[in-house]
MARSEFI-318980 format. One record per residue (C-alpha): residue number from 1; x, y, z. Coordinates in steps of 0.25 Angstrom, whole numbers, always signed. Layout:
+------+-------+-------+-------+
| donu |  east | north |    up |
+------+-------+-------+-------+
|  NUM |     X |     Y |     Z |
...
+------+-------+-------+-------+
END
This chain:
+------+-------+-------+-------+
| donu |  east | north |    up |
+------+-------+-------+-------+
|    1 |    -3 |   -10 |   +56 |
|    2 |   -10 |    -2 |   +45 |
|    3 |   -12 |   +13 |   +45 |
|    4 |   -26 |   +18 |   +41 |
|    5 |   -26 |   +28 |   +30 |
|    6 |   -37 |   +36 |   +23 |
|    7 |   -33 |   +29 |    +9 |
|    8 |   -34 |   +15 |   +16 |
|    9 |   -48 |   +18 |   +21 |
|   10 |   -53 |   +24 |    +8 |
|   11 |   -47 |   +12 |    +1 |
|   12 |   -55 |    +2 |    +9 |
|   13 |   -68 |    +9 |   +10 |
|   14 |   -81 |    +4 |    +4 |
|   15 |   -86 |    +9 |    -9 |
|   16 |   -94 |   +20 |    -2 |
|   17 |   -81 |   +24 |    +5 |
|   18 |   -86 |   +18 |   +18 |
|   19 |   -81 |    +8 |   +27 |
|   20 |   -87 |    -5 |   +33 |
|   21 |   -89 |    -7 |   +48 |
|   22 |   -79 |   -18 |   +48 |
|   23 |   -69 |    -9 |   +41 |
|   24 |   -71 |    +2 |   +52 |
|   25 |   -70 |    -8 |   +63 |
|   26 |   -57 |   -13 |   +57 |
|   27 |   -51 |    +1 |   +59 |
|   28 |   -57 |    +4 |   +73 |
|   29 |   -69 |   +12 |   +68 |
|   30 |   -83 |   +10 |   +74 |
|   31 |   -95 |    +9 |   +66 |
|   32 |  -101 |   +18 |   +62 |
|   33 |   -88 |   +27 |   +60 |
|   34 |   -88 |   +40 |   +65 |
|   35 |   -85 |   +53 |   +58 |
|   36 |   -70 |   +55 |   +57 |
|   37 |   -67 |   +40 |   +58 |
|   38 |   -58 |   +40 |   +46 |
|   39 |   -49 |   +50 |   +51 |
|   40 |   -48 |   +43 |   +64 |
|   41 |   -42 |   +30 |   +58 |
|   42 |   -33 |   +36 |   +47 |
|   43 |   -19 |   +34 |   +52 |
|   44 |   -23 |   +23 |   +62 |
|   45 |   -15 |   +10 |   +62 |
|   46 |   -23 |    -3 |   +61 |
|   47 |   -19 |   -18 |   +61 |
|   48 |   -17 |   -25 |   +47 |
|   49 |   -29 |   -34 |   +51 |
|   50 |   -38 |   -21 |   +54 |
|   51 |   -34 |   -16 |   +40 |
|   52 |   -37 |   -29 |   +33 |
|   53 |   -51 |   -29 |   +39 |
|   54 |   -53 |   -15 |   +35 |
|   55 |   -48 |   -18 |   +21 |
|   56 |   -57 |   -30 |   +19 |
|   57 |   -67 |   -20 |   +12 |
|   58 |   -63 |   -19 |    -2 |
|   59 |   -57 |    -6 |    -7 |
|   60 |   -68 |    +1 |   -15 |
|   61 |   -65 |    +1 |   -30 |
|   62 |   -64 |   +14 |   -38 |
|   63 |   -75 |   +16 |   -48 |
|   64 |   -66 |   +14 |   -60 |
|   65 |   -62 |    +0 |   -55 |
|   66 |   -76 |    -3 |   -53 |
|   67 |   -79 |    +1 |   -67 |
|   68 |   -68 |    -7 |   -73 |
|   69 |   -72 |   -20 |   -65 |
|   70 |   -87 |   -18 |   -70 |
|   71 |   -82 |   -16 |   -84 |
|   72 |   -73 |   -29 |   -83 |
|   73 |   -85 |   -37 |   -78 |
|   74 |   -94 |   -32 |   -88 |
|   75 |   -84 |   -36 |   -99 |
|   76 |   -83 |   -49 |   -93 |
|   77 |   -98 |   -51 |   -93 |
|   78 |   -99 |   -47 |  -108 |
|   79 |   -87 |   -56 |  -112 |
|   80 |   -93 |   -68 |  -104 |
|   81 |  -106 |   -67 |  -111 |
|   82 |  -100 |   -65 |  -125 |
|   83 |   -87 |   -74 |  -124 |
|   84 |   -92 |   -83 |  -135 |
|   85 |   -91 |   -71 |  -144 |
|   86 |   -76 |   -69 |  -142 |
|   87 |   -65 |   -75 |  -149 |
|   88 |   -53 |   -80 |  -141 |
|   89 |   -45 |   -68 |  -147 |
|   90 |   -56 |   -58 |  -142 |
|   91 |   -56 |   -65 |  -128 |
|   92 |   -41 |   -63 |  -127 |
|   93 |   -43 |   -49 |  -131 |
|   94 |   -53 |   -47 |  -120 |
|   95 |   -44 |   -54 |  -110 |
|   96 |   -33 |   -44 |  -114 |
|   97 |   -42 |   -32 |  -112 |
|   98 |   -46 |   -37 |   -98 |
|   99 |   -32 |   -40 |   -94 |
|  100 |   -29 |   -25 |   -96 |
|  101 |   -40 |   -21 |   -88 |
|  102 |   -37 |   -30 |   -76 |
|  103 |   -43 |   -43 |   -70 |
|  104 |   -34 |   -50 |   -79 |
|  105 |   -34 |   -64 |   -72 |
|  106 |   -50 |   -64 |   -70 |
|  107 |   -52 |   -60 |   -84 |
|  108 |   -42 |   -70 |   -90 |
|  109 |   -49 |   -81 |   -82 |
|  110 |   -63 |   -76 |   -87 |
|  111 |   -59 |   -75 |  -101 |
|  112 |   -53 |   -89 |  -101 |
|  113 |   -66 |   -95 |   -95 |
|  114 |   -74 |   -87 |  -105 |
|  115 |   -65 |   -93 |  -117 |
|  116 |   -67 |  -107 |  -112 |
|  117 |   -82 |  -105 |  -111 |
|  118 |   -83 |  -100 |  -125 |
|  119 |   -74 |  -111 |  -130 |
|  120 |   -83 |  -121 |  -123 |
|  121 |   -96 |  -115 |  -129 |
|  122 |   -89 |  -115 |  -143 |
|  123 |   -86 |  -130 |  -142 |
|  124 |  -100 |  -133 |  -138 |
|  125 |  -105 |  -127 |  -151 |
+------+-------+-------+-------+
END
């Protein structure tokens, strides 16, 4: 069994701080929700299955996380377009920067692929 809390509701709300019909169905609230529905479910116990259905909606990301993700993606795109301009040492330096930011595994694979493509291009010349 799982007890509903305000924090849990907020953590699993949509980006607009709302909820889907499926989420509300999972916790016993009919659509459209009536005023005061949140207060009526806080403290209520639900099954683990109902909680899992409610949580299928991804928790909203904080704006800072969104900015970081967008920045990382932008950098990856720039590097992909300019990989042929980097030396192996520079690529390793870039890899080090990404690993301190996060997404280390994805970045390592991406950089390795980019290095292989650059070497293949250089060998064709």
